[in-house]
N, C-alpha and C positions, 0 to 999 in steps of 0.2 A: 146738621140741624139738631138742636137739643130737643128734648122731650116737650118742654114748654112751647117752643116754637111750632112743633108739630101739632100740638093741641090748638094753638092760636090759629094755624092754617085750617084745621078741621072745623073749628067753630065759625071762622069767617066764611068758609066755603058752604056751610050749612045754615048760615043766617042766624046763629046763636050769639047772643051778646055776652061779653065778659061780666056785665052787671048781673045777668040771669045766673051764670055760673056762680058768681060770688054770693048771691042771695041764697041759692039752693045749697051750697057747700058751707056757708058761713065763713069762708075765707075772705078777709077784708080785701076789697077791690084793689087798693094800691099794692098790696102784697101779691095778689094774683097777677096783676098787670106786670110787675117786676118778673115773676116767673115765666109768664107767657112771652115776654120779650127777651128771655135768656139772661137776665140780670140777677137771678136768684134761683136756687135749686128748690124744686118742690120736695116736700117730705113725701114718703111713700103713702102715708095716710091721706094727705091732700090729694095725691095722685089717685088713690082708690076712690075718694069722694067724687073727683071730677069725672072719672070713668063711669061711676054710678050714675051721675046726672046725665051724662051723654049717652047712657045705655050701651057702652061698648065694653068689651073684655079688657082687662088690664094689660094684656099684651099688645093692644092696638097700636101704641105709640113707641113700643120698646124694640130694640134690636140687640141681639147678643153681642157681647164684647169679649174678645179674646185677649187675655193679658199678654203683653209683650214679653218675649223670653229675654231673661237676663243673661248677658254673656259672662261666662266665668273666666277668671284669670286674666 
């Protein structure tokens, strides 16, 4: 599940509308909707704004990624 989808689940579970997030962050609703449905990547600035509106730490929806090792030769 991508970050946008995790945010969408969180706001749905907490009764928060995408319109509310859009109004508070000034991210246009169609652009926000694409990101929350996994069809567009959020910028880090947008992510910070959304976390601010939701009053959660920026690590709330992130998981560490370990790069795949490249095989030599």
